[in-house]
mmCIF file of the N, C-alpha and C atoms, coordinates in Angstrom:
data_MODEL
# 
_entry.id   MODEL 
# 
loop_
_atom_site.group_PDB 
_atom_site.id 
_atom_site.type_symbol 
_atom_site.label_atom_id 
_atom_site.label_alt_id 
_atom_site.label_comp_id 
_atom_site.label_asym_id 
_atom_site.label_entity_id 
_atom_site.label_seq_id 
_atom_site.pdbx_PDB_ins_code 
_atom_site.Cartn_x 
_atom_site.Cartn_y 
_atom_site.Cartn_z 
_atom_site.occupancy 
_atom_site.B_iso_or_equiv 
_atom_site.pdbx_formal_charge 
_atom_site.auth_seq_id 
_atom_site.auth_comp_id 
_atom_site.auth_asym_id 
_atom_site.auth_atom_id 
_atom_site.pdbx_PDB_model_num 
ATOM 1   N N  . MET A 1 1  ? 97.742  64.000 142.694 1.00 0.00 ? 1  MET A N  1 
ATOM 2   C CA . MET A 1 1  ? 98.241  63.469 141.343 1.00 0.00 ? 1  MET A CA 1 
ATOM 3   C C  . MET A 1 1  ? 99.499  64.251 140.951 1.00 0.00 ? 1  MET A C  1 
ATOM 4   N N  . SER A 1 2  ? 100.550 63.392 140.533 1.00 0.00 ? 2  SER A N  1 
ATOM 5   C CA . SER A 1 2  ? 101.696 63.953 140.162 1.00 0.00 ? 2  SER A CA 1 
ATOM 6   C C  . SER A 1 2  ? 101.755 64.551 138.686 1.00 0.00 ? 2  SER A C  1 
ATOM 7   N N  . ALA A 1 3  ? 102.629 65.671 138.639 1.00 0.00 ? 3  ALA A N  1 
ATOM 8   C CA . ALA A 1 3  ? 102.785 66.224 137.238 1.00 0.00 ? 3  ALA A CA 1 
ATOM 9   C C  . ALA A 1 3  ? 103.995 65.973 136.699 1.00 0.00 ? 3  ALA A C  1 
ATOM 10  N N  . GLY A 1 4  ? 104.926 65.289 137.381 1.00 0.00 ? 4  GLY A N  1 
ATOM 11  C CA . GLY A 1 4  ? 106.287 64.860 136.800 1.00 0.00 ? 4  GLY A CA 1 
ATOM 12  C C  . GLY A 1 4  ? 106.912 63.834 137.756 1.00 0.00 ? 4  GLY A C  1 
ATOM 13  N N  . TRP A 1 5  ? 108.226 63.649 137.486 1.00 0.00 ? 5  TRP A N  1 
ATOM 14  C CA . TRP A 1 5  ? 108.951 62.654 138.210 1.00 0.00 ? 5  TRP A CA 1 
ATOM 15  C C  . TRP A 1 5  ? 110.432 63.084 138.487 1.00 0.00 ? 5  TRP A C  1 
ATOM 16  N N  . ASN A 1 6  ? 110.812 62.718 139.552 1.00 0.00 ? 6  ASN A N  1 
ATOM 17  C CA . ASN A 1 6  ? 112.325 62.760 139.958 1.00 0.00 ? 6  ASN A CA 1 
ATOM 18  C C  . ASN A 1 6  ? 112.983 61.529 139.419 1.00 0.00 ? 6  ASN A C  1 
ATOM 19  N N  . VAL A 1 7  ? 113.862 61.807 138.448 1.00 0.00 ? 7  VAL A N  1 
ATOM 20  C CA . VAL A 1 7  ? 114.520 60.696 137.879 1.00 0.00 ? 7  VAL A CA 1 
ATOM 21  C C  . VAL A 1 7  ? 116.073 60.625 138.182 1.00 0.00 ? 7  VAL A C  1 
ATOM 22  N N  . ARG A 1 8  ? 116.500 59.395 138.627 1.00 0.00 ? 8  ARG A N  1 
ATOM 23  C CA . ARG A 1 8  ? 117.973 59.301 139.055 1.00 0.00 ? 8  ARG A CA 1 
ATOM 24  C C  . ARG A 1 8  ? 118.560 58.551 137.814 1.00 0.00 ? 8  ARG A C  1 
ATOM 25  N N  . ALA A 1 9  ? 119.708 59.039 137.498 1.00 0.00 ? 9  ALA A N  1 
ATOM 26  C CA . ALA A 1 9  ? 120.731 58.490 136.413 1.00 0.00 ? 9  ALA A CA 1 
ATOM 27  C C  . ALA A 1 9  ? 121.924 58.017 137.167 1.00 0.00 ? 9  ALA A C  1 
ATOM 28  N N  . THR A 1 10 ? 122.180 56.696 136.979 1.00 0.00 ? 10 THR A N  1 
ATOM 29  C CA . THR A 1 10 ? 123.474 56.294 137.780 1.00 0.00 ? 10 THR A CA 1 
ATOM 30  C C  . THR A 1 10 ? 124.392 55.623 136.692 1.00 0.00 ? 10 THR A C  1 
ATOM 31  N N  . THR A 1 11 ? 125.538 56.013 136.924 1.00 0.00 ? 11 THR A N  1 
ATOM 32  C CA . THR A 1 11 ? 126.848 55.525 136.213 1.00 0.00 ? 11 THR A CA 1 
ATOM 33  C C  . THR A 1 11 ? 127.556 54.463 137.066 1.00 0.00 ? 11 THR A C  1 
ATOM 34  N N  . PHE A 1 12 ? 127.610 53.270 136.606 1.00 0.00 ? 12 PHE A N  1 
ATOM 35  C CA . PHE A 1 12 ? 128.419 52.246 137.496 1.00 0.00 ? 12 PHE A CA 1 
ATOM 36  C C  . PHE A 1 12 ? 129.955 52.054 137.067 1.00 0.00 ? 12 PHE A C  1 
ATOM 37  N N  . SER A 1 13 ? 130.717 51.832 138.153 1.00 0.00 ? 13 SER A N  1 
ATOM 38  C CA . SER A 1 13 ? 132.119 51.529 137.905 1.00 0.00 ? 13 SER A CA 1 
ATOM 39  C C  . SER A 1 13 ? 132.214 50.136 137.157 1.00 0.00 ? 13 SER A C  1 
ATOM 40  N N  . CYS A 1 14 ? 133.314 49.903 136.724 1.00 0.00 ? 14 CYS A N  1 
ATOM 41  C CA . CYS A 1 14 ? 133.636 48.610 135.995 1.00 0.00 ? 14 CYS A CA 1 
ATOM 42  C C  . CYS A 1 14 ? 133.390 47.378 136.919 1.00 0.00 ? 14 CYS A C  1 
ATOM 43  N N  . VAL A 1 15 ? 133.287 47.480 138.145 1.00 0.00 ? 15 VAL A N  1 
ATOM 44  C CA . VAL A 1 15 ? 133.190 46.356 139.014 1.00 0.00 ? 15 VAL A CA 1 
ATOM 45  C C  . VAL A 1 15 ? 131.608 46.352 139.501 1.00 0.00 ? 15 VAL A C  1 
ATOM 46  N N  . GLY A 1 16 ? 130.846 47.436 138.983 1.00 0.00 ? 16 GLY A N  1 
ATOM 47  C CA . GLY A 1 16 ? 129.300 47.438 139.177 1.00 0.00 ? 16 GLY A CA 1 
ATOM 48  C C  . GLY A 1 16 ? 128.898 48.277 140.473 1.00 0.00 ? 16 GLY A C  1 
ATOM 49  N N  . ASN A 1 17 ? 129.887 48.944 140.969 1.00 0.00 ? 17 ASN A N  1 
ATOM 50  C CA . ASN A 1 17 ? 129.473 49.994 142.045 1.00 0.00 ? 17 ASN A CA 1 
ATOM 51  C C  . ASN A 1 17 ? 128.863 51.140 141.533 1.00 0.00 ? 17 ASN A C  1 
ATOM 52  N N  . PRO A 1 18 ? 127.841 51.879 142.033 1.00 0.00 ? 18 PRO A N  1 
ATOM 53  C CA . PRO A 1 18 ? 127.403 53.157 141.589 1.00 0.00 ? 18 PRO A CA 1 
ATOM 54  C C  . PRO A 1 18 ? 128.526 54.131 141.823 1.00 0.00 ? 18 PRO A C  1 
ATOM 55  N N  . GLU A 1 19 ? 128.852 54.835 140.632 1.00 0.00 ? 19 GLU A N  1 
ATOM 56  C CA . GLU A 1 19 ? 130.066 55.774 140.663 1.00 0.00 ? 19 GLU A CA 1 
ATOM 57  C C  . GLU A 1 19 ? 129.679 57.264 140.516 1.00 0.00 ? 19 GLU A C  1 
ATOM 58  N N  . ILE A 1 20 ? 128.775 57.440 139.586 1.00 0.00 ? 20 ILE A N  1 
ATOM 59  C CA . ILE A 1 20 ? 128.155 58.993 139.399 1.00 0.00 ? 20 ILE A CA 1 
ATOM 60  C C  . ILE A 1 20 ? 126.680 58.714 139.658 1.00 0.00 ? 20 ILE A C  1 
ATOM 61  N N  . VAL A 1 21 ? 126.009 59.516 140.437 1.00 0.00 ? 21 VAL A N  1 
ATOM 62  C CA . VAL A 1 21 ? 124.561 59.536 140.501 1.00 0.00 ? 21 VAL A CA 1 
ATOM 63  C C  . VAL A 1 21 ? 124.117 60.995 140.303 1.00 0.00 ? 21 VAL A C  1 
ATOM 64  N N  . ARG A 1 22 ? 123.129 61.187 139.293 1.00 0.00 ? 22 ARG A N  1 
ATOM 65  C CA . ARG A 1 22 ? 122.568 62.525 139.033 1.00 0.00 ? 22 ARG A CA 1 
ATOM 66  C C  . ARG A 1 22 ? 121.147 62.437 139.135 1.00 0.00 ? 22 ARG A C  1 
ATOM 67  N N  . TYR A 1 23 ? 120.503 63.559 139.489 1.00 0.00 ? 23 TYR A N  1 
ATOM 68  C CA . TYR A 1 23 ? 118.991 63.567 139.595 1.00 0.00 ? 23 TYR A CA 1 
ATOM 69  C C  . TYR A 1 23 ? 118.476 64.740 138.661 1.00 0.00 ? 23 TYR A C  1 
ATOM 70  N N  . PHE A 1 24 ? 117.357 64.286 138.120 1.00 0.00 ? 24 PHE A N  1 
ATOM 71  C CA . PHE A 1 24 ? 116.663 65.290 137.176 1.00 0.00 ? 24 PHE A CA 1 
ATOM 72  C C  . PHE A 1 24 ? 115.132 65.412 137.525 1.00 0.00 ? 24 PHE A C  1 
ATOM 73  N N  . LEU A 1 25 ? 114.590 66.497 137.329 1.00 0.00 ? 25 LEU A N  1 
ATOM 74  C CA . LEU A 1 25 ? 113.115 66.688 137.320 1.00 0.00 ? 25 LEU A CA 1 
ATOM 75  C C  . LEU A 1 25 ? 112.701 66.501 135.862 1.00 0.00 ? 25 LEU A C  1 
ATOM 76  N N  . SER A 1 26 ? 111.639 65.908 135.687 1.00 0.00 ? 26 SER A N  1 
ATOM 77  C CA . SER A 1 26 ? 111.045 65.749 134.285 1.00 0.00 ? 26 SER A CA 1 
ATOM 78  C C  . SER A 1 26 ? 109.451 66.076 134.541 1.00 0.00 ? 26 SER A C  1 
ATOM 79  N N  . TYR A 1 27 ? 109.192 67.207 133.751 1.00 0.00 ? 27 TYR A N  1 
ATOM 80  C CA . TYR A 1 27 ? 107.749 67.660 133.830 1.00 0.00 ? 27 TYR A CA 1 
ATOM 81  C C  . TYR A 1 27 ? 106.859 66.887 132.865 1.00 0.00 ? 27 TYR A C  1 
ATOM 82  N N  . GLU A 1 28 ? 106.609 65.692 133.295 1.00 0.00 ? 28 GLU A N  1 
ATOM 83  C CA . GLU A 1 28 ? 105.759 64.829 132.518 1.00 0.00 ? 28 GLU A CA 1 
ATOM 84  C C  . GLU A 1 28 ? 105.094 63.830 133.424 1.00 0.00 ? 28 GLU A C  1 
ATOM 85  N N  . ALA A 1 29 ? 103.889 63.680 133.420 1.00 0.00 ? 29 ALA A N  1 
ATOM 86  C CA . ALA A 1 29 ? 103.084 62.859 134.428 1.00 0.00 ? 29 ALA A CA 1 
ATOM 87  C C  . ALA A 1 29 ? 103.285 61.326 134.073 1.00 0.00 ? 29 ALA A C  1 
ATOM 88  N N  . ASP A 1 30 ? 103.449 61.119 132.834 1.00 0.00 ? 30 ASP A N  1 
ATOM 89  C CA . ASP A 1 30 ? 103.529 59.592 132.470 1.00 0.00 ? 30 ASP A CA 1 
ATOM 90  C C  . ASP A 1 30 ? 105.014 59.308 132.844 1.00 0.00 ? 30 ASP A C  1 
ATOM 91  N N  . LYS A 1 31 ? 105.077 58.077 133.651 1.00 0.00 ? 31 LYS A N  1 
ATOM 92  C CA . LYS A 1 31 ? 106.402 57.681 134.146 1.00 0.00 ? 31 LYS A CA 1 
ATOM 93  C C  . LYS A 1 31 ? 107.383 57.420 132.946 1.00 0.00 ? 31 LYS A C  1 
ATOM 94  N N  . GLN A 1 32 ? 106.949 56.541 132.066 1.00 0.00 ? 32 GLN A N  1 
ATOM 95  C CA . GLN A 1 32 ? 107.821 56.156 130.716 1.00 0.00 ? 32 GLN A CA 1 
ATOM 96  C C  . GLN A 1 32 ? 108.204 57.303 129.999 1.00 0.00 ? 32 GLN A C  1 
ATOM 97  N N  . THR A 1 33 ? 107.257 58.166 129.775 1.00 0.00 ? 33 THR A N  1 
ATOM 98  C CA . THR A 1 33 ? 107.586 59.396 128.975 1.00 0.00 ? 33 THR A CA 1 
ATOM 99  C C  . THR A 1 33 ? 108.538 60.259 129.711 1.00 0.00 ? 33 THR A C  1 
ATOM 100 N N  . ALA A 1 34 ? 108.417 60.401 131.010 1.00 0.00 ? 34 ALA A N  1 
ATOM 101 C CA . ALA A 1 34 ? 109.336 61.168 131.843 1.00 0.00 ? 34 ALA A CA 1 
ATOM 102 C C  . ALA A 1 34 ? 110.785 60.644 131.701 1.00 0.00 ? 34 ALA A C  1 
ATOM 103 N N  . LEU A 1 35 ? 110.836 59.247 131.838 1.00 0.00 ? 35 LEU A N  1 
ATOM 104 C CA . LEU A 1 35 ? 112.202 58.677 131.460 1.00 0.00 ? 35 LEU A CA 1 
ATOM 105 C C  . LEU A 1 35 ? 112.833 58.912 130.220 1.00 0.00 ? 35 LEU A C  1 
ATOM 106 N N  . GLU A 1 36 ? 111.846 58.774 129.195 1.00 0.00 ? 36 GLU A N  1 
ATOM 107 C CA . GLU A 1 36 ? 112.317 58.967 127.825 1.00 0.00 ? 36 GLU A CA 1 
ATOM 108 C C  . GLU A 1 36 ? 112.859 60.466 127.709 1.00 0.00 ? 36 GLU A C  1 
ATOM 109 N N  . LEU A 1 37 ? 112.147 61.516 128.286 1.00 0.00 ? 37 LEU A N  1 
ATOM 110 C CA . LEU A 1 37 ? 112.679 62.690 128.200 1.00 0.00 ? 37 LEU A CA 1 
ATOM 111 C C  . LEU A 1 37 ? 114.115 62.940 128.834 1.00 0.00 ? 37 LEU A C  1 
ATOM 112 N N  . VAL A 1 38 ? 114.286 62.393 129.863 1.00 0.00 ? 38 VAL A N  1 
ATOM 113 C CA . VAL A 1 38 ? 115.490 62.474 130.754 1.00 0.00 ? 38 VAL A CA 1 
ATOM 114 C C  . VAL A 1 38 ? 116.612 61.925 129.736 1.00 0.00 ? 38 VAL A C  1 
ATOM 115 N N  . ILE A 1 39 ? 116.335 60.800 129.256 1.00 0.00 ? 39 ILE A N  1 
ATOM 116 C CA . ILE A 1 39 ? 117.341 59.958 128.423 1.00 0.00 ? 39 ILE A CA 1 
ATOM 117 C C  . ILE A 1 39 ? 117.658 60.769 127.127 1.00 0.00 ? 39 ILE A C  1 
ATOM 118 N N  . ALA A 1 40 ? 116.649 61.414 126.605 1.00 0.00 ? 40 ALA A N  1 
ATOM 119 C CA . ALA A 1 40 ? 117.036 62.322 125.419 1.00 0.00 ? 40 ALA A CA 1 
ATOM 120 C C  . ALA A 1 40 ? 117.809 63.465 125.889 1.00 0.00 ? 40 ALA A C  1 
ATOM 121 N N  . TYR A 1 41 ? 117.473 64.087 127.165 1.00 0.00 ? 41 TYR A N  1 
ATOM 122 C CA . TYR A 1 41 ? 118.282 65.327 127.519 1.00 0.00 ? 41 TYR A CA 1 
ATOM 123 C C  . TYR A 1 41 ? 119.776 64.994 127.850 1.00 0.00 ? 41 TYR A C  1 
ATOM 124 N N  . VAL A 1 42 ? 119.962 63.850 128.618 1.00 0.00 ? 42 VAL A N  1 
ATOM 125 C CA . VAL A 1 42 ? 121.252 63.405 128.983 1.00 0.00 ? 42 VAL A CA 1 
ATOM 126 C C  . VAL A 1 42 ? 121.401 61.933 128.523 1.00 0.00 ? 42 VAL A C  1 
ATOM 127 N N  . PRO A 1 43 ? 121.973 61.544 127.367 1.00 0.00 ? 43 PRO A N  1 
ATOM 128 C CA . PRO A 1 43 ? 122.033 60.260 126.883 1.00 0.00 ? 43 PRO A CA 1 
ATOM 129 C C  . PRO A 1 43 ? 122.492 59.265 127.917 1.00 0.00 ? 43 PRO A C  1 
ATOM 130 N N  . VAL A 1 44 ? 121.751 58.235 127.978 1.00 0.00 ? 44 VAL A N  1 
ATOM 131 C CA . VAL A 1 44 ? 122.114 57.112 129.056 1.00 0.00 ? 44 VAL A CA 1 
ATOM 132 C C  . VAL A 1 44 ? 122.719 56.106 128.235 1.00 0.00 ? 44 VAL A C  1 
ATOM 133 N N  . ASN A 1 45 ? 124.041 55.815 128.559 1.00 0.00 ? 45 ASN A N  1 
ATOM 134 C CA . ASN A 1 45 ? 124.878 54.796 127.795 1.00 0.00 ? 45 ASN A CA 1 
ATOM 135 C C  . ASN A 1 45 ? 124.804 53.518 128.439 1.00 0.00 ? 45 ASN A C  1 
ATOM 136 N N  . GLN A 1 46 ? 125.443 52.547 127.711 1.00 0.00 ? 46 GLN A N  1 
ATOM 137 C CA . GLN A 1 46 ? 125.517 51.228 128.223 1.00 0.00 ? 46 GLN A CA 1 
ATOM 138 C C  . GLN A 1 46 ? 126.257 51.271 129.682 1.00 0.00 ? 46 GLN A C  1 
ATOM 139 N N  . GLY A 1 47 ? 125.832 50.577 130.553 1.00 0.00 ? 47 GLY A N  1 
ATOM 140 C CA . GLY A 1 47 ? 126.526 50.672 131.833 1.00 0.00 ? 47 GLY A CA 1 
ATOM 141 C C  . GLY A 1 47 ? 125.917 51.633 132.747 1.00 0.00 ? 47 GLY A C  1 
ATOM 142 N N  . GLU A 1 48 ? 124.888 52.372 132.240 1.00 0.00 ? 48 GLU A N  1 
ATOM 143 C CA . GLU A 1 48 ? 124.137 53.329 133.206 1.00 0.00 ? 48 GLU A CA 1 
ATOM 144 C C  . GLU A 1 48 ? 122.667 53.039 133.223 1.00 0.00 ? 48 GLU A C  1 
ATOM 145 N N  . LEU A 1 49 ? 122.089 53.582 134.274 1.00 0.00 ? 49 LEU A N  1 
ATOM 146 C CA . LEU A 1 49 ? 120.598 53.223 134.400 1.00 0.00 ? 49 LEU A CA 1 
ATOM 147 C C  . LEU A 1 49 ? 119.916 54.600 134.884 1.00 0.00 ? 49 LEU A C  1 
ATOM 148 N N  . ALA A 1 50 ? 118.713 54.671 134.161 1.00 0.00 ? 50 ALA A N  1 
ATOM 149 C CA . ALA A 1 50 ? 117.882 55.736 134.412 1.00 0.00 ? 50 ALA A CA 1 
ATOM 150 C C  . ALA A 1 50 ? 116.576 55.220 134.938 1.00 0.00 ? 50 ALA A C  1 
ATOM 151 N N  . GLU A 1 51 ? 116.079 55.823 136.181 1.00 0.00 ? 51 GLU A N  1 
ATOM 152 C CA . GLU A 1 51 ? 114.946 55.187 136.872 1.00 0.00 ? 51 GLU A CA 1 
ATOM 153 C C  . GLU A 1 51 ? 114.222 56.389 137.498 1.00 0.00 ? 51 GLU A C  1 
ATOM 154 N N  . ALA A 1 52 ? 112.810 56.374 137.329 1.00 0.00 ? 52 ALA A N  1 
ATOM 155 C CA . ALA A 1 52 ? 112.003 57.389 138.060 1.00 0.00 ? 52 ALA A CA 1 
ATOM 156 C C  . ALA A 1 52 ? 111.731 56.804 139.416 1.00 0.00 ? 52 ALA A C  1 
ATOM 157 N N  . VAL A 1 53 ? 112.200 57.753 140.340 1.00 0.00 ? 53 VAL A N  1 
ATOM 158 C CA . VAL A 1 53 ? 112.242 57.309 141.843 1.00 0.00 ? 53 VAL A CA 1 
ATOM 159 C C  . VAL A 1 53 ? 111.200 58.032 142.728 1.00 0.00 ? 53 VAL A C  1 
ATOM 160 N N  . LYS A 1 54 ? 110.477 59.134 142.199 1.00 0.00 ? 54 LYS A N  1 
ATOM 161 C CA . LYS A 1 54 ? 109.600 59.818 143.089 1.00 0.00 ? 54 LYS A CA 1 
ATOM 162 C C  . LYS A 1 54 ? 108.727 60.825 142.182 1.00 0.00 ? 54 LYS A C  1 
ATOM 163 N N  . GLU A 1 55 ? 107.338 60.713 142.562 1.00 0.00 ? 55 GLU A N  1 
ATOM 164 C CA . GLU A 1 55 ? 106.520 61.579 141.909 1.00 0.00 ? 55 GLU A CA 1 
ATOM 165 C C  . GLU A 1 55 ? 106.729 62.992 142.275 1.00 0.00 ? 55 GLU A C  1 
ATOM 166 N N  . VAL A 1 56 ? 106.476 63.938 141.477 1.00 0.00 ? 56 VAL A N  1 
ATOM 167 C CA . VAL A 1 56 ? 106.738 65.379 141.717 1.00 0.00 ? 56 VAL A CA 1 
ATOM 168 C C  . VAL A 1 56 ? 105.557 66.167 141.506 1.00 0.00 ? 56 VAL A C  1 
ATOM 169 N N  . SER A 1 57 ? 105.163 67.022 142.466 1.00 0.00 ? 57 SER A N  1 
ATOM 170 C CA . SER A 1 57 ? 103.868 67.876 142.277 1.00 0.00 ? 57 SER A CA 1 
ATOM 171 C C  . SER A 1 57 ? 104.084 68.997 141.210 1.00 0.00 ? 57 SER A C  1 
ATOM 172 N N  . GLU A 1 58 ? 102.988 69.409 140.702 1.00 0.00 ? 58 GLU A N  1 
ATOM 173 C CA . GLU A 1 58 ? 103.102 70.547 139.767 1.00 0.00 ? 58 GLU A CA 1 
ATOM 174 C C  . GLU A 1 58 ? 103.696 71.773 140.404 1.00 0.00 ? 58 GLU A C  1 
ATOM 175 N N  . SER A 1 59 ? 103.194 72.086 141.629 1.00 0.00 ? 59 SER A N  1 
ATOM 176 C CA . SER A 1 59 ? 103.814 73.259 142.195 1.00 0.00 ? 59 SER A CA 1 
ATOM 177 C C  . SER A 1 59 ? 105.278 73.176 142.489 1.00 0.00 ? 59 SER A C  1 
ATOM 178 N N  . GLU A 1 60 ? 105.882 72.123 142.719 1.00 0.00 ? 60 GLU A N  1 
ATOM 179 C CA . GLU A 1 60 ? 107.205 71.932 142.821 1.00 0.00 ? 60 GLU A CA 1 
ATOM 180 C C  . GLU A 1 60 ? 107.970 72.167 141.503 1.00 0.00 ? 60 GLU A C  1 
ATOM 181 N N  . LEU A 1 61 ? 107.343 71.682 140.476 1.00 0.00 ? 61 LEU A N  1 
ATOM 182 C CA . LEU A 1 61 ? 107.961 71.884 139.134 1.00 0.00 ? 61 LEU A CA 1 
ATOM 183 C C  . LEU A 1 61 ? 107.891 73.408 138.756 1.00 0.00 ? 61 LEU A C  1 
ATOM 184 N N  . ILE A 1 62 ? 106.702 73.949 138.937 1.00 0.00 ? 62 ILE A N  1 
ATOM 185 C CA . ILE A 1 62 ? 106.560 75.421 138.585 1.00 0.00 ? 62 ILE A CA 1 
ATOM 186 C C  . ILE A 1 62 ? 107.523 76.254 139.377 1.00 0.00 ? 62 ILE A C  1 
ATOM 187 N N  . GLY A 1 63 ? 107.697 75.831 140.613 1.00 0.00 ? 63 GLY A N  1 
ATOM 188 C CA . GLY A 1 63 ? 108.635 76.533 141.622 1.00 0.00 ? 63 GLY A CA 1 
ATOM 189 C C  . GLY A 1 63 ? 110.078 76.405 141.013 1.00 0.00 ? 63 GLY A C  1 
ATOM 190 N N  . GLN A 1 64 ? 110.475 75.441 140.296 1.00 0.00 ? 64 GLN A N  1 
ATOM 191 C CA . GLN A 1 64 ? 111.760 75.362 139.710 1.00 0.00 ? 64 GLN A CA 1 
ATOM 192 C C  . GLN A 1 64 ? 111.836 76.041 138.339 1.00 0.00 ? 64 GLN A C  1 
ATOM 193 N N  . GLY A 1 65 ? 110.782 76.700 137.946 1.00 0.00 ? 65 GLY A N  1 
ATOM 194 C CA . GLY A 1 65 ? 110.765 77.515 136.653 1.00 0.00 ? 65 GLY A CA 1 
ATOM 195 C C  . GLY A 1 65 ? 110.646 76.716 135.451 1.00 0.00 ? 65 GLY A C  1 
ATOM 196 N N  . MET A 1 66 ? 109.917 75.506 135.683 1.00 0.00 ? 66 MET A N  1 
ATOM 197 C CA . MET A 1 66 ? 109.915 74.581 134.598 1.00 0.00 ? 66 MET A CA 1 
ATOM 198 C C  . MET A 1 66 ? 108.516 74.738 133.784 1.00 0.00 ? 66 MET A C  1 
ATOM 199 N N  . SER A 1 67 ? 108.431 74.211 132.692 1.00 0.00 ? 67 SER A N  1 
ATOM 200 C CA . SER A 1 67 ? 107.157 74.127 131.839 1.00 0.00 ? 67 SER A CA 1 
ATOM 201 C C  . SER A 1 67 ? 106.961 72.706 131.398 1.00 0.00 ? 67 SER A C  1 
ATOM 202 N N  . PRO A 1 68 ? 105.814 72.308 131.128 1.00 0.00 ? 68 PRO A N  1 
ATOM 203 C CA . PRO A 1 68 ? 105.412 70.996 130.635 1.00 0.00 ? 68 PRO A CA 1 
ATOM 204 C C  . PRO A 1 68 ? 106.393 70.604 129.590 1.00 0.00 ? 68 PRO A C  1 
ATOM 205 N N  . GLY A 1 69 ? 106.987 69.346 129.717 1.00 0.00 ? 69 GLY A N  1 
ATOM 206 C CA . GLY A 1 69 ? 107.820 68.683 128.698 1.00 0.00 ? 69 GLY A CA 1 
ATOM 207 C C  . GLY A 1 69 ? 109.286 69.031 128.960 1.00 0.00 ? 69 GLY A C  1 
ATOM 208 N N  . SER A 1 70 ? 109.638 69.807 130.029 1.00 0.00 ? 70 SER A N  1 
ATOM 209 C CA . SER A 1 70 ? 111.025 70.150 130.180 1.00 0.00 ? 70 SER A CA 1 
ATOM 210 C C  . SER A 1 70 ? 111.660 69.264 131.288 1.00 0.00 ? 70 SER A C  1 
ATOM 211 N N  . VAL A 1 71 ? 113.051 69.171 131.091 1.00 0.00 ? 71 VAL A N  1 
ATOM 212 C CA . VAL A 1 71 ? 113.844 68.446 132.065 1.00 0.00 ? 71 VAL A CA 1 
ATOM 213 C C  . VAL A 1 71 ? 114.925 69.416 132.871 1.00 0.00 ? 71 VAL A C  1 
ATOM 214 N N  . LYS A 1 72 ? 115.208 69.214 133.997 1.00 0.00 ? 72 LYS A N  1 
ATOM 215 C CA . LYS A 1 72 ? 116.165 70.041 134.683 1.00 0.00 ? 72 LYS A CA 1 
ATOM 216 C C  . LYS A 1 72 ? 117.018 69.015 135.550 1.00 0.00 ? 72 LYS A C  1 
ATOM 217 N N  . GLU A 1 73 ? 118.320 69.342 135.459 1.00 0.00 ? 73 GLU A N  1 
ATOM 218 C CA . GLU A 1 73 ? 119.194 68.720 136.450 1.00 0.00 ? 73 GLU A CA 1 
ATOM 219 C C  . GLU A 1 73 ? 119.216 69.199 137.776 1.00 0.00 ? 73 GLU A C  1 
ATOM 220 N N  . ILE A 1 74 ? 119.042 68.431 138.852 1.00 0.00 ? 74 ILE A N  1 
ATOM 221 C CA . ILE A 1 74 ? 118.988 69.008 140.158 1.00 0.00 ? 74 ILE A CA 1 
ATOM 222 C C  . ILE A 1 74 ? 119.977 68.332 141.100 1.00 0.00 ? 74 ILE A C  1 
ATOM 223 N N  . THR A 1 75 ? 121.111 67.901 140.585 1.00 0.00 ? 75 THR A N  1 
ATOM 224 C CA . THR A 1 75 ? 122.140 67.231 141.327 1.00 0.00 ? 75 THR A CA 1 
ATOM 225 C C  . THR A 1 75 ? 122.937 68.211 142.184 1.00 0.00 ? 75 THR A C  1 
ATOM 226 N N  . PRO A 1 76 ? 123.189 67.990 143.515 1.00 0.00 ? 76 PRO A N  1 
ATOM 227 C CA . PRO A 1 76 ? 122.860 66.645 144.115 1.00 0.00 ? 76 PRO A CA 1 
ATOM 228 C C  . PRO A 1 76 ? 121.381 66.661 144.482 1.00 0.00 ? 76 PRO A C  1 
ATOM 229 N N  . GLY A 1 77 ? 120.801 65.460 144.221 1.00 0.00 ? 77 GLY A N  1 
ATOM 230 C CA . GLY A 1 77 ? 119.400 65.236 144.405 1.00 0.00 ? 77 GLY A CA 1 
ATOM 231 C C  . GLY A 1 77 ? 118.960 65.103 145.884 1.00 0.00 ? 77 GLY A C  1 
ATOM 232 N N  . PRO A 1 78 ? 117.637 64.991 146.009 1.00 0.00 ? 78 PRO A N  1 
ATOM 233 C CA . PRO A 1 78 ? 117.078 64.750 147.412 1.00 0.00 ? 78 PRO A CA 1 
ATOM 234 C C  . PRO A 1 78 ? 117.500 63.470 148.217 1.00 0.00 ? 78 PRO A C  1 
ATOM 235 N N  . PHE A 1 79 ? 118.165 62.660 147.505 1.00 0.00 ? 79 PHE A N  1 
ATOM 236 C CA . PHE A 1 79 ? 118.399 61.187 148.005 1.00 0.00 ? 79 PHE A CA 1 
ATOM 237 C C  . PHE A 1 79 ? 119.947 61.259 148.178 1.00 0.00 ? 79 PHE A C  1 
ATOM 238 N N  . ALA A 1 80 ? 120.718 62.374 147.940 1.00 0.00 ? 80 ALA A N  1 
ATOM 239 C CA . ALA A 1 80 ? 122.152 62.236 147.970 1.00 0.00 ? 80 ALA A CA 1 
ATOM 240 C C  . ALA A 1 80 ? 122.603 61.918 149.388 1.00 0.00 ? 80 ALA A C  1 
ATOM 241 N N  . LYS A 1 81 ? 123.649 61.087 149.475 1.00 0.00 ? 81 LYS A N  1 
ATOM 242 C CA . LYS A 1 81 ? 124.193 60.846 150.800 1.00 0.00 ? 81 LYS A CA 1 
ATOM 243 C C  . LYS A 1 81 ? 125.218 61.880 151.107 1.00 0.00 ? 81 LYS A C  1 
ATOM 244 N N  . SER A 1 82 ? 125.274 62.312 152.376 1.00 0.00 ? 82 SER A N  1 
ATOM 245 C CA . SER A 1 82 ? 126.375 63.228 152.792 1.00 0.00 ? 82 SER A CA 1 
ATOM 246 C C  . SER A 1 82 ? 127.513 62.549 153.369 1.00 0.00 ? 82 SER A C  1 
# 
């Protein structure tokens, strides 16, 4: 069972291509609440998208020095292209 979520926040260019991609850990088991925590931490504006992309284990979150209800940016994220 997950204790949190890896959330991707994407900013798109004026032609609709992904321009800036950032990843966050959200120490909240509920997917919707995890998204809301990230959106409150880093406001997601019009033309941006926040989506929960992967469940995260409690040990991984604790290993990042996080506590329940916290958010941490981890950019570049685990899905970043090289």
